[in-house]
C-alpha angles and dihedrals in degrees: 000000000000131000108248093249090053091049089053091048089058091050100042099074089060095057107084116152114272119250116283120260135190115254137177114243095247092051094051102076109139094010124120124236114251093201137022119267124218125210116261093204145006117285111238090027091212141002105290139174117264093207147014109278143083129312113226134191101210145002114299128183124234110277095038115139118207132182113243106235100183146353122232125194132188107276096033115132115257122245105079118134128216113228115229115270095020140097132225122222103229136183129212110283094015117136114263111244118239110265095033119107105171142030127219118207117252089235089065092056142061128209115238117218118226146096090299121048107246138171128214117212108225090187134030115279112266125250121281112284094026116150093359123130106209123222109265095003090131097039136336127225110282093016123125111283104170130001126232108267094034111145108231109233126165093279093051091049089050090053091052090049090052088059095045092245115150111152113061138167113242137172108267122260114235119247104234125195125194124206125181117200139198140089089238094057123094133175115277092248093056128083106243118233120241107298092015133110140202121260109256096160098075094053091048093050096044090050093045090052092051090052088054090049095252126116107220119205118230116222093187125232125322119205126229092268115119098220096045091043091051092052091050094046091048090055091048092051089066087075124079090248129019120196117193127183126212132004097078101103127090100266126122091253097045095110103158102096096051088049090050091052094048089054092055100259115156112215120233095180138334105192132039127194095241136112118247106020106038098142097062123142128205121181144162112246127201089268109016143333133322127203118190106196124196120263098238108094100232092043088058090048094051096046090047091053095044101042116003100049095050091043090055090048090053091052088053092055100266128128099233120145141172108305089347096138095049120141134179122261132185112239115242090194138017118290119211119233128245134242123206099333135054107262123215119202128190116237143175124231119254122262129265111320092016102081091147093050122099133193113209114224118220110236119194091213144306089306095059103112092163093067093047094045090068096041127112099169140041116220121205123219108187118227110276094015116144122233117283126222129228109282096032122113131255136173121253143175128202114255114242 
């Protein structure tokens, strides 16, 4: 039985980024760039107004009245010129007219009625350069736009759209297959027989995958029959990553590990010193990786959060690792200690104004889905650690 850090060290060498693939911009949410991207044009593309107001050519004291020579809106072509001694009504994003060097906010002015459109400055004109977005102040044509390795979130995709960039090279997204196992397991829409239970693993894993930005493929439920299980696992091993649930403990009907071996999988570890989640398997398959998660629901959730989620992020070009995103929280209630294994406890975040506070949730065991259903965090209690009182600190990660 390995300490969790040692288990991760055995897995980590087998997590190189997947080969790069071409993707359209709108299909690339959550992916990481495989190469840097340069700007195709200046941003902003010209000098523009940063607010609605009036473009001025020089200083002007409060009380000055100026004729309004022209009106400029966003989308107007550049090239207009501001005649001396006048102002230009200008909207946010409109091109700055030649001769103007500052913009006063409309709130600091008042329109003057009369035969000629005029504006009264209620405040002194601002300093030169005020409220002007200069051409190329964000990025110039050919300059660095996004670095290789950048994770493409909504803002990054908007930046690419602003430059007219559609096709991009990104680190590949792993194909992930999910296989539940066990004679006692039936689909959620079926009434389980006496002694049976509904499959909760598949829904959890499919949802967890979507939250990571990956669409997992469900292979259904395989019974505790060596031949049928082997056929189902063999199909799953065609993916980059196969996640199975159940069948990895030491019982007479835990058939998964012998099936893995017959299919050429090389074990990396098969037991981790954590609670819940001890009987977890990680192996190298003929094509990719295999994770055999325990059959108890919360054990599967914990091992997914600790090992599978960061492994998938590494395959997508990230730098995630075991417990790598941990942060300290202040306990809003007492936290029990741990014996010979690291203990992981579900928790909720603190209320408003207490973002770094966490309320541990009492779980009755590795079958307690109710406790984990309300959890947002996972607290770590190191092996041998004594109980901690309310107000003390603990380490946590966000649950995927």
